[in-house]
PAFI-806746 format. One line per field, with one value per residue (C-alpha): residue number from 1; residue in one letter; x, y, z. Coordinates in Angstrom, 3 decimals, always signed. Layout:
REM PAFI-806746
k NUM;...
r a;...
c1 X;...
c2 Y;...
c3 Z;...
END
This chain:
REM PAFI-806746
k 1;2;3;4;5;6;7;8;9;10;11;12;13;14;15;16;17;18;19;20;21;22;23;24;25;26;27;28;29;30;31;32;33;34;35;36;37;38;39;40;41;42;43;44;45;46;47;48;49;50;51;52;53;54;55;56;57;58;59;60;61;62;63;64;65;66;67;68;69;70;71;72;73;74;75;76;77;78;79;80;81;82;83;84;85;86;87;88;89;90;91;92;93;94;95;96;97;98;99;100;101;102;103;104;105;106;107;108;109;110;111;112;113;114;115;116;117;118;119;120;121;122;123;124;125;126;127;128;129;130;131;132;133;134;135;136;137;138;139;140;141;142;143;144;145;146;147;148;149;150;151;152;153;154;155;156;157;158;159;160;161;162;163;164;165;166;167;168;169;170;171;172;173;174;175;176;177;178;179;180;181;182;183;184;185;186;187;188;189;190;191;192;193;194;195;196;197;198;199;200;201;202;203;204;205;206;207;208;209;210;211;212;213;214;215;216;217;218;219;220;221;222;223;224;225;226;227;228;229;230;231;232;233;234;235;236;237;238;239;240;241;242;243;244;245;246;247;248;249;250;251;252;253;254;255;256;257;258;259;260;261;262;263;264;265;266;267;268;269;270;271;272;273;274;275;276;277;278;279;280;281;282;283;284;285;286;287;288;289;290;291;292;293;294;295;296;297;298;299;300;301;302;303;304;305;306;307;308;309;310;311;312;313;314;315;316;317;318;319;320;321;322;323;324;325;326;327;328;329;330;331;332;333;334;335;336;337;338;339;340;341;342;343;344;345;346;347;348;349;350;351;352;353;354;355;356;357;358;359;360;361;362;363;364;365;366;367;368;369;370;371;372;373;374;375;376;377;378;379;380;381;382;383;384;385;386;387;388;389;390;391;392;393;394;395;396;397;398;399;400;401;402;403;404;405;406;407;408;409;410
r m;t;c;g;t;e;v;v;a;p;v;k;p;r;p;d;e;v;s;n;g;a;s;r;r;i;r;n;p;s;g;a;i;r;t;f;a;a;a;s;f;l;n;d;m;g;s;d;m;i;y;p;v;w;p;l;f;v;r;d;t;l;g;a;s;m;t;a;l;g;l;l;d;g;l;g;d;a;v;v;s;l;s;q;a;g;s;g;y;l;s;d;r;l;q;k;r;k;v;f;i;w;i;g;y;a;m;g;a;l;s;r;v;g;y;s;l;s;r;t;w;a;a;v;v;p;f;r;i;l;d;r;a;g;k;i;r;s;a;p;r;d;a;i;i;a;d;l;s;t;a;q;n;r;g;a;n;f;g;l;l;r;t;a;d;n;f;g;a;v;a;g;i;l;a;c;l;a;l;v;e;v;f;s;l;s;t;i;f;l;i;a;a;l;p;s;a;i;g;a;a;a;v;f;l;c;i;r;d;r;p;a;a;a;v;h;a;f;k;g;i;r;l;k;h;l;s;v;d;f;r;r;f;l;i;v;s;a;i;f;s;l;g;a;f;s;y;s;f;l;l;l;y;a;r;d;s;g;l;a;a;t;s;l;p;l;f;y;l;v;f;t;l;v;a;a;l;s;s;y;p;a;g;r;l;a;d;r;l;g;r;k;p;m;i;g;v;g;f;a;l;w;l;l;v;c;l;g;f;l;l;a;q;s;a;l;a;i;g;f;l;f;a;l;y;g;l;h;r;g;v;m;e;t;v;s;k;v;f;v;a;e;l;c;p;p;e;l;r;a;s;s;l;g;g;y;q;m;v;i;g;l;c;s;l;p;a;s;f;l;a;g;g;l;w;d;a;f;g;r;e;a;p;m;g;l;a;i;l;l;t;a;v;a;l;g;l;l;i;t;v;k;e;t;r;d;e;g;g;q
c1 +6.361;+3.596;+2.611;-0.874;-2.544;-6.122;-7.670;-11.384;-12.992;-14.257;-17.935;-20.451;-20.699;-23.808;-24.760;-23.892;-20.427;-18.705;-19.373;-18.158;-18.628;-15.975;-16.154;-14.161;-13.495;-9.798;-7.890;-4.529;-4.580;-1.164;+0.336;-1.094;+0.347;+3.772;+3.714;+2.847;+5.517;+8.155;+7.125;+7.146;+10.614;+11.950;+10.274;+11.514;+14.981;+14.972;+13.449;+15.896;+18.919;+18.219;+16.348;+19.411;+21.088;+17.916;+18.160;+21.863;+21.143;+18.407;+20.063;+23.760;+23.902;+20.868;+21.199;+17.735;+16.889;+15.268;+11.964;+12.355;+13.235;+10.131;+8.075;+9.385;+8.781;+5.380;+4.375;+5.312;+3.123;+0.203;+0.469;+0.518;-2.736;-4.529;-3.259;-4.352;-7.772;-8.301;-7.052;-9.032;-12.259;-11.631;-10.605;-13.927;-15.897;-14.228;-13.820;-10.187;-7.102;-4.087;-3.716;-3.267;-0.670;+1.758;+1.494;+2.256;+5.476;+6.440;+5.922;+8.387;+10.995;+10.533;+10.776;+14.245;+15.459;+14.161;+15.948;+19.211;+18.811;+17.864;+20.333;+18.236;+15.768;+12.959;+13.619;+13.033;+9.423;+7.685;+9.622;+8.802;+5.152;+5.518;+7.339;+4.715;+1.815;+3.061;+1.317;-1.823;-0.806;-1.306;-5.063;-6.030;-3.250;-4.179;-7.839;-6.885;-4.861;-7.645;-10.156;-7.866;-7.608;-9.683;-9.792;-7.388;-4.641;-5.238;-2.622;-0.130;-0.713;-0.249;+2.765;+4.249;+3.848;+5.448;+8.270;+8.983;+8.831;+11.274;+13.715;+13.716;+14.613;+17.457;+18.788;+18.518;+20.417;+23.205;+23.371;+23.525;+26.422;+28.294;+27.537;+28.106;+31.842;+31.913;+29.243;+27.772;+24.386;+22.827;+24.119;+22.840;+19.396;+19.474;+20.472;+17.662;+15.051;+15.799;+14.338;+11.042;+10.782;+11.224;+8.530;+6.110;+6.784;+6.201;+2.712;+1.888;+2.866;+1.842;-1.474;-4.596;-7.888;-10.891;-14.508;-16.729;-19.831;-22.106;-21.324;-22.985;-22.966;-20.697;-22.838;-20.133;-19.000;-20.373;-19.646;-22.935;-21.592;-18.749;-19.043;-18.737;-15.600;-13.985;-14.628;-13.264;-10.137;-9.666;-9.725;-7.291;-4.956;-5.105;-4.064;-1.223;-0.053;+0.225;+3.103;+4.635;+7.206;+9.370;+12.435;+14.633;+14.442;+15.701;+18.676;+19.645;+19.070;+21.620;+24.110;+23.682;+24.363;+27.940;+27.761;+29.481;+27.347;+28.707;+27.030;+23.523;+22.927;+23.871;+21.239;+18.729;+19.733;+19.095;+15.635;+14.736;+16.069;+14.079;+10.969;+11.515;+11.956;+8.995;+6.323;+5.254;+5.329;+3.321;+0.685;+0.558;+0.238;-2.578;-4.349;-4.047;-4.275;-6.383;-5.771;-6.394;-3.905;-1.176;-2.067;-1.650;+1.780;+2.738;+1.699;+3.595;+6.769;+6.762;+6.327;+9.346;+11.416;+10.772;+11.397;+14.566;+16.003;+15.638;+17.754;+20.207;+23.881;+25.736;+25.795;+24.765;+21.676;+20.712;+21.172;+18.821;+16.261;+16.398;+15.712;+12.653;+11.595;+11.830;+9.692;+7.134;+6.980;+6.790;+3.756;+1.939;+2.369;+1.109;-1.680;-3.248;-4.228;-5.669;-7.685;-9.053;-9.886;-12.023;-13.717;-15.091;-17.588;-15.834;-17.194;-15.657;-12.244;-10.136;-11.999;-11.745;-8.063;-7.375;-9.431;-7.497;-4.201;-5.545;-6.193;-2.739;-1.002;-2.871;-1.866;+1.729;+2.186;+1.697;+3.446;+6.782;+6.454;+5.679;+8.516;+10.944;+9.684;+9.927;+13.454;+14.590;+12.879;+13.354;+15.854;+15.770;+14.042;+10.831;+9.436;+10.031;+8.046;+5.055;+5.140;+5.111;+2.071;+0.016;+0.895;-0.274;-3.605;-4.020;-3.319;-6.025;-8.613;-7.838;-9.767;-13.020;-12.591;-14.165;-12.534;-14.494;-13.442;-15.070;-14.616;-14.379;-11.807;-11.284
c2 -7.095;-9.261;-12.506;-13.919;-10.545;-11.047;-8.839;-9.216;-8.959;-5.461;-5.230;-2.771;-3.295;-4.123;-1.437;-3.800;-4.564;-1.195;+2.499;+5.714;+4.509;+1.786;-0.648;-3.561;-5.465;-6.147;-7.811;-6.262;-3.321;-2.020;-5.424;-5.265;-1.802;-2.905;-5.919;-3.780;-1.246;-3.992;-5.470;-2.016;-1.341;-4.561;-4.095;-0.529;-1.616;-4.017;-1.466;+1.269;-0.928;-0.557;+2.758;+5.048;+3.295;+2.470;+5.367;+4.666;+0.953;+1.628;+4.438;+3.576;-0.205;-1.188;+1.642;+3.218;+6.774;+9.307;+8.625;+4.895;+5.622;+7.795;+5.006;+2.449;+4.708;+5.813;+2.249;+1.236;+3.966;+2.999;-0.646;+0.494;+2.346;-0.582;-3.114;-1.012;-0.331;-4.018;-5.248;-2.620;-3.614;-7.356;-6.888;-5.219;-7.695;-10.856;-9.366;-10.437;-8.302;-10.447;-12.426;-9.288;-7.917;-10.828;-11.741;-8.123;-8.184;-11.526;-10.093;-7.301;-9.865;-11.919;-8.850;-7.997;-11.447;-10.711;-7.344;-9.054;-11.386;-8.667;-7.544;-5.057;-2.380;-4.161;-7.309;-5.270;-4.457;-7.626;-7.483;-3.789;-4.721;-7.500;-5.164;-2.440;-4.906;-5.865;-2.700;-4.825;-4.836;-1.119;-0.472;-3.458;-2.622;+1.071;+0.185;-1.899;+0.969;+3.480;+1.201;+0.692;+4.448;+7.358;+10.919;+11.817;+9.330;+8.343;+10.756;+9.550;+5.888;+6.505;+8.628;+5.720;+3.436;+5.993;+6.509;+2.769;+2.809;+5.662;+4.442;+1.133;+3.128;+4.817;+1.389;+0.262;+3.265;+2.760;-0.891;+0.204;+2.568;-0.259;-2.928;-0.846;-0.832;-4.623;-6.121;-5.508;-3.820;-7.128;-8.826;-5.974;-6.372;-10.068;-9.352;-6.770;-9.508;-10.943;-8.221;-8.150;-11.930;-11.697;-8.993;-11.216;-14.048;-11.743;-10.774;-14.371;-15.662;-12.797;-11.548;-13.729;-12.919;-14.045;-14.162;-11.537;-12.458;-10.408;-10.234;-7.624;-8.254;-5.993;-4.475;-2.773;+0.829;+3.613;+7.310;+8.074;+6.265;+8.781;+12.317;+15.396;+16.410;+13.015;+13.381;+16.922;+15.729;+13.045;+15.757;+17.956;+15.004;+14.000;+17.482;+17.553;+14.069;+15.015;+17.264;+14.967;+13.051;+10.379;+10.983;+9.577;+12.920;+14.813;+12.460;+12.738;+16.510;+16.631;+14.507;+16.513;+19.637;+18.399;+16.385;+12.997;+9.897;+8.502;+11.393;+10.447;+7.830;+10.498;+12.891;+10.072;+9.377;+13.017;+12.869;+9.586;+10.532;+13.773;+11.877;+9.419;+12.140;+14.202;+11.506;+11.065;+14.801;+15.472;+12.986;+14.539;+18.026;+16.795;+15.486;+18.918;+21.402;+19.477;+17.340;+19.888;+22.517;+19.876;+18.725;+22.342;+22.423;+19.257;+20.791;+24.003;+22.094;+20.315;+23.661;+25.026;+21.942;+22.340;+26.079;+25.522;+23.036;+25.649;+28.054;+25.751;+26.261;+24.187;+20.779;+22.376;+23.946;+20.670;+18.834;+21.318;+20.746;+16.984;+17.683;+19.747;+16.899;+14.515;+16.851;+16.968;+13.180;+12.824;+15.110;+13.835;+10.089;+10.338;+12.899;+12.117;+8.611;+9.936;+12.517;+9.896;+7.480;+10.160;+11.422;+7.966;+5.616;+3.340;+0.159;+1.206;+2.282;-0.293;+0.352;+4.124;+4.090;+1.803;+4.032;+7.085;+5.336;+4.275;+7.894;+8.933;+6.105;+6.517;+10.171;+9.279;+7.257;+10.252;+12.495;+10.629;+9.744;+13.365;+14.586;+12.291;+13.434;+17.114;+16.530;+14.864;+17.459;+20.771;+20.192;+19.353;+22.605;+21.822;+19.173;+21.539;+24.319;+22.069;+20.745;+24.279;+25.204;+22.117;+22.328;+25.938;+24.918;+22.065;+24.417;+26.774;+24.006;+22.473;+25.359;+23.841;+20.613;+20.528;+18.482;+15.764;+13.758;+10.698;+9.559;+5.847;+3.513;+0.571
c3 +19.822;+21.274;+19.568;+19.712;+19.173;+18.053;+15.375;+14.912;+11.502;+10.540;+11.352;+12.707;+16.480;+18.436;+20.968;+23.822;+22.425;+22.179;+22.439;+20.787;+17.214;+17.178;+14.261;+15.677;+18.910;+19.471;+22.260;+23.136;+20.658;+21.731;+20.904;+17.385;+16.818;+18.085;+15.781;+12.777;+13.745;+13.948;+10.595;+8.995;+10.403;+8.908;+5.538;+5.140;+6.181;+3.233;+0.866;+1.729;+1.360;-2.373;-2.779;-2.398;-5.343;-7.304;-9.825;-10.376;-10.818;-13.373;-15.323;-15.120;-14.615;-16.709;-19.256;-18.904;-19.991;-17.663;-19.403;-18.723;-15.091;-14.816;-16.378;-13.876;-10.885;-12.138;-12.983;-9.470;-7.991;-10.253;-9.197;-5.569;-6.149;-7.752;-5.227;-2.261;-3.750;-4.471;-1.111;+0.767;-0.967;-0.536;+3.076;+3.866;+1.767;+3.120;+6.617;+6.674;+7.272;+8.175;+4.950;+2.852;+5.250;+5.540;+1.834;+0.957;+2.932;+1.352;-2.150;-1.345;-0.339;-3.522;-5.754;-4.447;-5.378;-8.891;-9.019;-8.160;-11.165;-13.712;-16.374;-18.404;-17.298;-19.161;-17.108;-13.952;-14.919;-13.609;-10.355;-9.983;-10.348;-7.763;-5.383;-5.527;-5.562;-2.124;-0.938;-0.666;+2.988;+3.564;+3.439;+5.656;+8.131;+8.222;+8.731;+11.775;+13.234;+12.577;+14.285;+17.268;+17.781;+19.025;+17.725;+20.530;+19.612;+15.976;+14.679;+17.260;+16.378;+12.666;+13.532;+15.487;+12.471;+10.153;+12.642;+12.613;+8.795;+8.547;+11.172;+9.318;+6.243;+8.138;+9.139;+5.530;+4.217;+6.747;+5.712;+2.070;+2.800;+4.515;+1.917;-1.230;-0.534;-0.314;-2.591;-6.023;-6.309;-7.335;-4.187;-2.011;-3.565;-2.660;+0.943;+1.152;+0.754;+4.211;+6.505;+4.607;+4.828;+8.614;+8.773;+6.855;+9.284;+12.280;+11.062;+10.131;+13.559;+15.846;+14.427;+14.363;+12.661;+14.684;+13.501;+15.099;+17.052;+14.784;+11.078;+8.902;+5.166;+3.127;+0.375;-1.622;-1.826;-4.011;-4.266;-2.532;+0.547;+0.791;+2.102;-0.087;+1.794;+1.200;-2.537;-2.499;-0.746;-3.401;-6.089;-4.182;-3.603;-7.256;-8.397;-5.891;-6.870;-10.543;-9.521;-6.899;-8.942;-7.304;-5.150;-7.939;-9.749;-6.720;-6.333;-9.994;-9.930;-7.105;-9.042;-12.229;-10.172;-9.883;-6.671;-6.467;-6.992;-3.718;-1.864;-2.992;-0.268;+2.289;+0.924;+0.965;+4.564;+5.520;+3.931;+5.617;+9.038;+9.080;+7.948;+10.806;+13.407;+12.194;+11.676;+15.303;+16.141;+12.972;+14.127;+17.595;+16.116;+13.885;+17.005;+18.624;+15.733;+13.237;+10.174;+7.419;+8.657;+8.742;+5.209;+4.114;+5.767;+3.873;+0.535;+1.290;+2.166;-1.211;-2.970;-1.086;-1.967;-5.700;-5.608;-3.613;-6.112;-8.840;-6.771;-4.935;-5.742;-3.123;-1.487;+1.814;+0.230;-1.437;+1.862;+3.536;+0.774;+1.304;+4.990;+3.978;+1.703;+4.646;+6.745;+3.922;+3.750;+7.536;+7.602;+4.520;+5.005;+8.569;+8.464;+5.083;+6.197;+9.437;+7.485;+5.084;+7.918;+9.560;+6.396;+5.522;+7.241;+9.795;+8.176;+4.827;+6.101;+4.273;+1.008;+1.422;+2.373;-0.583;-2.894;-1.734;-2.443;-5.845;-6.790;-5.570;-7.416;-10.687;-10.693;-9.776;-12.994;-15.310;-12.752;-12.879;-16.572;-17.440;-15.217;-17.033;-20.433;-19.476;-18.147;-21.386;-23.600;-21.762;-18.970;-15.290;-14.277;-16.176;-13.759;-10.830;-12.477;-13.146;-9.573;-8.141;-10.241;-9.358;-5.664;-5.525;-7.097;-4.580;-1.678;-2.875;-3.262;+0.136;+1.701;+0.376;+2.405;+5.866;+8.611;+10.408;+13.443;+14.962;+18.527;+17.724;+19.169;+21.405
END
């Protein structure tokens, strides 16, 4: 990690400044990417110290129903969507990136302190909102990475970030497995605040915004500024997201299949480790084969996961399905951002990435809430059936989206 990395405000370049369509001048781009990777590792380490036991904490310790769990998870995803849309727009308008990033990591740290103090599921709500609002960091950070990259390495750079995220998650899960035998869940949540706080400090100290030499006024963003294919991809993603309920349902499905509660962190570890190992290769494949084919692979993997859970009869089969789920996440979380970054104008990248996440998150709220309601009303198979149907529709509509690549970069 290199401190003192300078990130210049997002502006349209003068012809004499850069070539190949770049939208930003940056000194030491590899240092910026390493800093963001380190901060992402630390933040996900803190997050995933609590995520493997989150559904047990909410349902068993705090006494929530499956519908309430779905509401909490869906609410979190909806807040993510709004926070990323807002921060992306403001980042482009104010021509600032860093402030949204380090504050976002700090909000994640504070929320875990709040979780540790909560005694009812209703008391968790404001801290859940704070936690997920911390995603204000994502759109500005992703815009920086997109601007630092070219069409030849953009997938790889996003893959590197996702790899750091996921290996941080692996470290967090291993820490959870070690700590759960020694401390209460509330104490673990408190300890989990520390890595995110360190990540916030790393961005604050090691990344510096600098004013650009030529500043072009940000005039806002409208649908007419966005390509037809970007809008089509938003629709496809929204349909898919309505069937993409949270991981909590898969963990509880596994437990209700007769597996011990103590095995759930291990399944979560399998999922996260595969996501970590697949993120960078998925980005490299997207650079070579194209973005849209890899998005299709990600959709198909989720369909197979849901179908597999309906048929799984053993711990080994469920473990394999969590590995497939990890592969799905490794592909989707890497390639979808690359695809969006290339379907939108470079000067509107933060706004467009935030808008994309807003659509995903707003669909995730009814997705998890509906999944919880279907589970309570009709049984655990019902959410899987709906997810299979919506994923098949999204796969069919993906054909209508045309892929576009730009050659920008630094």
